[in-house]
C-alpha positions, 0 to 999 in steps of 0.5 A, spaced: 533 533 523 530 530 517 524 525 518 526 518 514 521 515 509 521 508 507 516 507 501 515 500 498 511 496 493 511 489 491 510 489 484 506 482 482 508 478 488 504 476 494 497 473 494 492 475 499 494 470 504 501 473 504 499 480 504 495 478 511 502 475 513 506 481 511 501 486 515 502 482 521 509 482 521 509 489 519 505 491 525 510 487 529 516 491 526 513 498 527 513 497 535 520 498 534 521 503 528 521 510 531 522 516 527 521 513 520 514 514 516 512 508 512 508 507 506 506 501 502 503 501 495 501 494 494 497 492 487 490 495 487 487 488 488 489 488 495 488 496 497 482 494 501 486 488 505 491 493 507 486 498 509 483 493 513 489 490 516 493 497 517 488 502 518 489 503 525 497 504 524 501 509 522 503 506 516 500 510 509 498 506 503 497 508 496 496 504 489 503 502 486 500 504 479 496 509 476 494 511 469 493 518 467 486 518 464 480 518 469 476 513 465 476 509 458 477 503 454 484 502 457 485 494 458 488 493 465 489 500 467 487 503 474 485 510 474 485 515 479 478 515 480 478 507 482 484 508 487 480 514 490 474 509 491 
């Protein structure tokens, strides 16, 4: 049987406080969710919060946006190096 995969991002929604609340709700929901891999991709500015809140769960996370250049004068972009860091 194939494993289910649920991947979501939230575009330009949620504040840090709302992100913390979402993480609490997701942690509770995970207790009842079996057989599905969950991946969340928040805005870059919340990756540290997601790592802190979801680090000891089965949830994977990633950036919802990534520019293809590693460095340069690209206003507003997030590079792969920045995501990895």
